[in-house]
N, C-alpha and C positions, 0 to 999 in steps of 0.2 A: 729056438725062438728067443730064449732068454739071452743068447749071445749076440743076436742080430740087433737088438735094441741099442746097446751101447754104440755099435758102429754107426747106426743111423744118427744117433745123437751127436757123435763126433763130426759126421759130415755136415750136419746142420750148423754146428758151432763154427766150423771152418768157413762155410758159405756166408753166414751172417757177419763174421769178422772181416772177411774180404770185402763185403759190400760196404761195411762201415769205413774201412780204410780208403776205398775209392771215393766215397762221399766226402771224407775229410780232406783228401788230396784236392778234390775239385773246389772245395770251399777256399782252401789256401791259395790256389791258383787264381780263382776269381777275385779274391781280396787283393792279391798282389797287383793284378791288372787294373782294378779300380783305383788303387792307391796311386798308380802312375798316370792316371788320366786327369788332365787339368779340368777344373770346374768351368762349365760354360758360363754360369752366372758370374763368377769372379772375373772371367775374361771380359764379360760385358761391362762390369763395373769399372774395370781398368780402362776399357775403351771410353767409357763416359768420363772418367777422370781426366783422360788425356785430351778430351775434346777442346778445341781452340776457343778462347774467350774473345768476345768482340773488341776488347780493349777498353780504354777510358778516354773521355774527352777532357782535355786540359786547356785552360785559357790564360793569357797574360794577366798578371796581377795589376789591378787598377789603383787600389788604395795607396800603394807605396809610390806611385808616380804622380800623386796629386800635390799641389803646392799647399801652403798653409790654408786651412779652411776657415773662413770667417764664422764667427759664432752664429750669425743669423742664417747661415747656410748649412750648418752642421746636421740638423735633423733631416733635411731633404737629401743631403749627400749620403748620409748613412742609410736612409731608406732605399736609395737607388743602388748603393753598394750591396745591400742585402738582396735586392732584386737580381743583381748580376749573379750572385751565388745560386739563387733559386733557379735561374735560367740554366746554369751549368748542371745542377742536380736533375732538373727535368730532362735535359738533353741526354744525360747518362742513363736515366731510367728508360728513355725511349730507345736508346742504343741497345740496351739489354733485352727489351721486349720485342724488338724487331729483327733479331738475329735470323739470317737466312732469307729475309724478304728483299724484294727488288733486285736490280741489277748491280753492276760494279760501281755505279755512281750514286747508289741509293743513299749512303751516309752523307755524302757531300750535298746532294740536292735536297734531301728530306730532313736532315738534322743539322749539319754544320752550317749550311747556308742560312736557314731561318734563325739559327742561334746568333750568327754574326749580325743579322739585321736588327734583332732585338737588342744586342749589346751596343750597336752603334747608337740607337735611340736612347738607351739608358745612359751611356757615357756622355752623350750630348746634354742630357738633362743635368748631369753632375756639373759639367763645365758651365752651363748656363746659370745654375744656382750659385756657383762660386763667383761668376762674372758679374752678378748683380751689385756686389759691394767690394769686389777686388778685381785684379787683373784676371781675365778669363783664360784658363789654361788652353793651350792649343796642342794639336797632334795626338790627342787621346784616341782618335778614331783608329790609330794604328794598333791599339790594344784590343780591337773588336774581334778579329779572326781567331778562331780556336783550332786546335789540331786533335787528330785521333791518334793516340798512342796505342797502336795495336799490340796486343800481348802475343808473345811467342808461343810455340807449342810446348807440350809437356810441362815439366816443372817450372820452366822459366815463366810460364803462364801465371802461376800463382804470384810469384814475386812481383812480376810486372804489374799485374792488376792491382796488387796491394799498393805498390809504390805510386802507381798512377792515381789510384783513388785518393791517396793522401795528397798527391800533387794537385788534384782538382780542387780540393777544398782548401789546402794551404794556399793554393793559388789565389783563390779568391781571398786568401789569407786575410789581408785587411778586409777583403771584401766580405767574406762570410762574417768576419768579425764585425766589420763595420756594420754589416747588416744587423747582426745581433745588436750592434751598438744602439742603433736607434731603438731597437727593441730593448736592448739591455736597459735602455732608458727606463723601462718600466711602463707604466700606463701611457706615458707620453707617446709611446710608440703608436698609440692609437692614431697617429696621423697618417691617413691615406693608406696606400697599399702596403706600406711597410708592415702595417699591422697584420694584414692577412698573411704576410710572409713569415715573420719571425716570432717575436715575442708574442706576438699577437696571436700566435697560436695560443699564447698565454691568455690573451683575452678570450679567444675561442674556448680553450680548455677551461678557462676560469668560469666563463658563463655556464658551461655545462656543470662544472664542479659545484657551482653555487647552489645547485638544487640539493646537495647533500651537505658536505662539510664546509662549503664556502670557497672563497678564492683569496689567495694572498696577493696583494698589490703593493707595489713599491714606487717611491718617487722617481721621476724621470731624471736620469743623470746627464745624458747626452745633450739635452737642451740647456743645461745649466753650465756647460763648459765654455771657457773663452775660446778665442781662435786657437786652433791646434797647430803647432809647428809641424812642418812636413816630416821632420826627423822623428817626431813622436807619434805620428799618425798610426803606424802599424801597431805599436804597443798599446796605444789608447783604444783602438778598435778591438784588439784582442781582449782587453780587460772589460770593455763594454759588453762584448759577447759573453764573457764569463759571468757578468752580472745577470744576464738573462738566463743563462744556464742554471744559475743558483736559484732563481725564481721558479723556473720549471721544476727543478728537483724538489724544492720545498712544497710546491703544489701537489706533486706526485705523492710525497710523503703524507701530506695532509689527507689525501684521498685514501691511502692505504692503511692509515691508522685511525680511521673513524671508530669512535667508541672506546679507544684505548686511553688509559691514564685518567687522572682526575681533572678538575676544572681548569688547572693551570698547565695542562699537558702541552697544548699548542704553543703557549708562550715560552715555556721552558725547553721544550724539545725541538721546536721548529722555528718560531720567530726569533728567539734569542740567538741560536747558532747562525741563522741567516743574517742577522744584523752584524754579527762579528765578521762573517765572510765578506759581506758587502763593504764593511769599513776598510778591511785590508785591501780589497780590490780597488776601491775608490782612492785610497792613499797611493797605490801604484800609479793610477792615472794622473794624480796631481804631481807626483814626483817626475813622471815621464815628461809632462808639459814643462815643469819647472827647470829641467836641465838646460833648455835653450830659450826660455821665456819666463814671464812672471808666474810663479807657482800659484794656482788658484787656492783659495782658502774657503773654509766653511762648508766643504762638500760632505764632511762627516754627518751633517744634519740630514743627508739624504739616505743614510744607511738603514734606518728603521723602517720596517714594513708593517702593514696592518692586515688583519683578517676581515674580509668583507663577506658577510653572510648573505 
């Protein structure tokens, strides 16, 4: 009996060891198989990444095709140039939000067609404004139709879309800029729709902001400019847009720093730097006009802005 127990123990050890070896082998085999199996979720992500983009709508640049703009027409022209850019932006948003809807002619009938009609009306208003005190430009209707730059599949997609997006805005180039221009003018933007479109978000944002930190307002620059030579139009509109961007950024900072610093914080940290930026931008506008016409003077007085509570 005493000799049987060791044998039994030996058999038990052998059986348990064998079972453990089998289990370990199974785990290794299973792990190897799982390692070689591609993840379904990553495949789905890849499929989504490779999904085709609807592309980008781009339109001919209008600002660079305009003749010298009389000073009396500048504000109206810039408002309508801003509106042209707003129309492009809205069309591109609709393009993105309606992917997969309608038939093969959906984009042409529901987006590009209506966009062209809006642009014809807006371009005609620009020509009419200039024509009141100078020769009315003709042939601008040819700039109304826009095109869809469809993005390719896979990686080309990204580059295409990016380039196109830039194209759309740069396109409006003078346009967007010009838009901003009127806006960039500052409060003067308040004239008509331009307001609602551009800086005038300023006015909008400003009105809201006024309940807390107040709103920064700046003198209108666009309405104080002389007739702008055609060769300077694009550069002037770019810098007028930059003026509005500077106002918007200053108002954002005003809101985000409520309660910070001492009594002179706003003057030293926001209004002072804003005046310096505006002075440089206004100088570039004057220099651009002065290359082919009489350089305007006294524009520096429009650089300083105020805080309206």
